[in-house]
N, C-alpha and C positions, 0 to 999 in steps of 0.2 A: 131088484133088477134081474132079468133073465140072462143067464150066461150065454145063451145062443143068439142074443140080439146082435144084429149087424151094426156097423159104424154109424150109419145115418140115424138109426133109432137111439143108439147110445148118446149121440150128440144132442138129442132132444130131451131124453128122459134120465140120463145117467146121473147118479149122485144126488137125486132130488131130496130136498128137505122141505117140509111144510110146517108152518106154525099152527097154532090152535084154530086159526081162521080158515084153513084149507084153501089157500090161494092157488090159482092156476099158474100164474106167472111167479117166478121165484121172488121172494121178498128181499128188499134191500135193507140190510141191517146197518144203517148209516150211523154207527157209533164207534168211538175210539176206545171205549172202556166198557166194563161189565161190573154189575153189582153183585155182592155176595150176601147170603142170608145171615152170616155171622162171621166174626173174626176167625173162628175155627174153620169155617168153610173156605175162607180166603187162604188161610195157611195150607189147607189140604190141596187146594187147586194149584198153588205155586209149587208144592212138592211133586204133584203128579196130576196134570189135567186130564180128564177123560176125553173120549173121542168127540163128544159133543159139548165140551166145556171150553170156554175161552177166557183169556186174561186181559189182552190188550190187542188192538187191531194190528199193531206191528208184528205180533206173534201169530195172529190168526183171527178169523171172523167167519160167522156162519155163511154169508154170501160167497166170500172168497173160497171157503172150504167146498162149497158145491162145485165151483169152477174147477178147483184142483182135482176133485174126485172124478168129475166128468172128463177132464182131459186125460187123466190116468187110464180111465176105462177106454177112451178112444185109442190111446197109443199102446195099450196092452202093458202098461206099467203098474207097479204096485202102489205108487204114491206120487204126489207132486207138490211143488211149492210155487205159488204164483208171485210174480215180481212186478216192479213198477214199470219195466220196459224190457224189450228183448235184450238189450245190452246189459241191463241189470242181471238178467239171467245168465248170460255168457260170462260176465265178469264175476258174478256171484258163485257160480259152480266151480270155476277155475280157482278163484281165491280161497274158497272154502276148503278145497281138497289139497292145495299145493303149499309147499313151504320152501325156504331157501335150500338150495342144493338139489332139488328135484329136477327131473328132466322131462320135457314134453316134446313129442313129435307132432307136427301140424302140417296139413296141406297148405301150400303157399297161396293158392287161389281162394281168397277170403274177402268178405266185405271190409271196407276200410276201417271201421271201428273195431272189428274183431282183430285185424292186424295190429292196431294200436295197442289193444290189451295184451296181445301175445308178445309183440316186439318191444314195447315201451314199459308197460305197467309191470308185467311179470318179471322181466329182466331187471327192473329197478329193485325188486325184492329178492333177487338171487336165484330165480328160476331160469334154467337154461332151456332154450327153445331151438329145435332143429326143424327147418322147413324143407319139405319135399314136394315133388310133383305128385299130387294126390292120385293120379291115374296110373302111376308106375309102382307096381307092387314090389319090385326089386329095390326101389329107393326107400320104401317103407321098411322093408326087412333090414336093409343096411343101416338105417338110422336108429332102429330100436336097440336099447341097451338094457342091461339088468336093472339100472336105476331109473328107467323110463316109468314115470308115474301115470302119465295120461297121454292119449292121442286125441287130436281134435281135428275135425274137418266139417265142411258143409257138404251134406249129402249130394246136393247139386250146387255148384259154385256160382258165386255172384261176381261179375255179370256174364261170364263166358260159358256158363252152363255145362261144365264138366261134371260127369256123374261118377262118384266114388263108389267102389265096390265095398259095401258095408260088411258083407259076410267075410270077404277075403282079408280086409284090413283088420277086422275084429279078431279073426283067427290068429293073425300074426301078432297083434298086440297082446292077446291073452297068453301067448307063450312066455312073455316076460312079466306077466301080471299087471299090465297097464289097464287103466280104466278107459273105455272108449266113450268119448263125449262127442255127440254130433249135433250140429246146428241144422235143423230140419225144415227151415222156412219154405224153401222152394218145393220140397216134396209134399208139403201140407199134411195135416193129420188124415185127410181123406185117402191119399195115395200111399201113405207111409206104413211100413211094417218094420221100422228100423230096429226095434228091440227084439222082435222075432228073428231078425237077420243078424243079430249079434251085438248091437250097440248096448252099452250099459246105461248111458244117460242120454236123454234127448232134450234138446233145448228149442223152444219156439219163441219167436217174436209174435205175440198174439196181436200186436198192432196190425199185422199183415192180414192174412186170409181169415183169421178167427174173428176179429172185429170186422175187417174187410169193408168197412164203410167210412173210413177216414175220421173216426170220432175220438178214439182214445189210444194211449200208449199202454202196453202191457207185455208181460212175458211169463213163461212157465218153465220150470225144471222138472223133468220126469225121470224116475228111476225106481230102484228098490226102496222099500219102506225104511230099511236100515240106513241106506245112504241119504235119503231125503231127511229123515228125522234126526240122525246122529251127526251127519256131516254138513248138509246144506242148511237146515233150519237154525242151528245155533249161530252160524255166521250171519245169515240173512236177518234174523229177528233182532240181532244186536247192532247191525250196521245200517238197517233202515231201508232196505230195498224192496219192501213188500208192496203188494197191490192194494189199492183202495177198494172198499166195498162197492162203491158206485161203478168203478171200472170193471170189477168182476161181474156185476149185473149186466153191463153192456156186452161183455164177452159172452155171457150165457145166452143173451138174445142173438148174438152173432152165430153161435154154434148151432142154433136151431135151423138156420138156412145155409150152413157151411157147405154141405154136400151139394145142394142145388147150385150155389154160386160157383164153387170150384169146378164142378163138371161143366157148367156153361162156359166158364173162362177157358178151360182146357179145349172145349169145342172151338172157341174163337181162335185160340192160339194155333190149333191144328189147321183150321181153314186158312188163316192168314199165312202160315208157313207154306202150305201147298201153293197158294196163289203167288207167293214171292219167289218161288224157285226159278232161277235163271234170269231174274230181272236185270237188265243191263246197268242199272245204277248201283247194283250191290256187288261187293266182292265176296260176301258170304252171308248165309242165313243159318243161324244156330238155333236148333230146337231139338231137345233130347228125344222127342216123340216122332221124329222124322227119320227115315231110313238113311239119310245122308249124314246123320250124326255119328261120330266115332264110337259112342257107347250106346247106340240104339238098342242093341240086344240086351245089354245090362239094364238099361232103363226099363225095358218091358218086363224083365224078370223082377226088378226091384220095386217098381212103382206101378206098372201096368199101363200108365199113360205118361205123356211128356210134361205134364204140369201146365201152369198158366202163363209162363213167361217165355219169350223168345228174344233173341238179339239179332240185329242186322248190322252189317258193316258197309257203310256207304263208300264207294270208291273215291269220291271227291274229298274225303277227309272231313276236318272240322267245318269248313264252310258249307259243304253239302249236308252234313249232319244238322247244323244249325238251321239251314234253310228248310230241311225236312221237318224239324221240330216246330218251327215257326209257321209252317204251312198247314199243320193239322187243325181240324175244326172239332173233332170229337176227342181225340187223345189229349190229355192234359200234361203239361210239363211239370213234373214234380220228382222228388227223390224217394217216394214211397213205392210199394208194390203190393200186389194181392188185394187190390181194391175193386169194388163193384164198377168203378169207372176205369177206363183204360188210361194208364199212366206211362209216360215216356220219359226216359232219363238219358243224359249224356254222361256216362261214368267218368270219363277222363277229366271233366271239368267240375264234377260235383262229388259223387260218393267216393271216388278214388283219386281225387285231385291231390291229396297229400302225398301220394306215392311219387317217386322220381320217375322220369321218363323211361329209364331203363327197367325199373320195376314194372311199370305198366306194360312195356313191350314184352317182358318175360311172361306176363299173365295174358297176353293177347288182347289187351285193352288199347285199341288204336284210337286215333282222333276221330275216326269215322264210325266208331261203334255206338249204337243206340240200343238200349234195353227197352223192350215193350212188354209191359205187364198188362195182359188183356183183361178187360172188364166183361160185363154181362150185356153189353149193348147188342143190338141186332147185328148179326154176322155180316150181312150185305152192307149195312151202313159203315161198319168198322173197316171192312176190307176196302170199300170205296174211298173212305177217308185217307187210309194209308197210301193207296195207289195215287190219288190226286196229289198228295203231299210229296210223294217220290217224283212225280212228273215236274213239280215245281222246283225240286232240288237238283 
């Protein structure tokens, strides 16, 4: 691979391996185990497997390895470990590196399952977690301690789309030796430069934009080779959260069109945001790529574009939000995002329903809030559908 290839080219060609047949599309090595030429060869591989040697699919697989290497090339990381889902990646990286007595500082604006891992799972095993307003650097600085082992945040929060200053938070965290772990789903690999901006570990739910077509669950953890192989791999391969070869192949096919899809989705999100400004049915329109957003300048520096998702807050609360959702013809009601189809979500009753009313209020998740993950439909059709649904609401 050429070092000067840009992201779109890396997403198509990075990490390629071909068998003796010279196939164009990556081969699916749909096998859970591997055969050795001799007992001595088996012993040698268990002592130290080479770069292109495999033992068991839970440890690694040729198709999965192509996906890991391609994602690492896209993100500017040294290595990666592919997981069974995005949450397997989040839970895996935190569980692999933390132990009882460690301290973590996290932004409080998180996806519901991420909050569960930090609030319930880690605390159950003796890890102390301090939550802060991710946009307030003073709160980050005040919360960091000499025993802070890691900081965690979504680079763009779900679903209120706060943008966290990766470079600034990373600089603060590194002063106490903390590892910076970021969930980068909303930024996407296309718009992200999180590692160049200071993050140590980047986590993706590949279910979202990377597959992006509603087919499979998957995730990936990206970082230095030492961190991935010495910290993440031993935990993941023994606890069973690895990606299947078939899923890796689907993800590789998704990567080939990732840049085309994500840029088209961002175009739709931008057009929809512009159209919705000042709409009488809306209390607010939230999109990091619009000048009305509080972190617009940071978003431009950090991502270059506002991403594929916007949120709208209907003044009529839950009844208006439900009427809007039920009135859509193109947008589909679901709890996923990053899909080629436009997907709409009511966070208060779905993805964040386990939070208390006070917690949702602190995060800005009102009963009228609807998250819109834009697809690749015709822009005029999509805008028209949203506008007619708002009229009905």
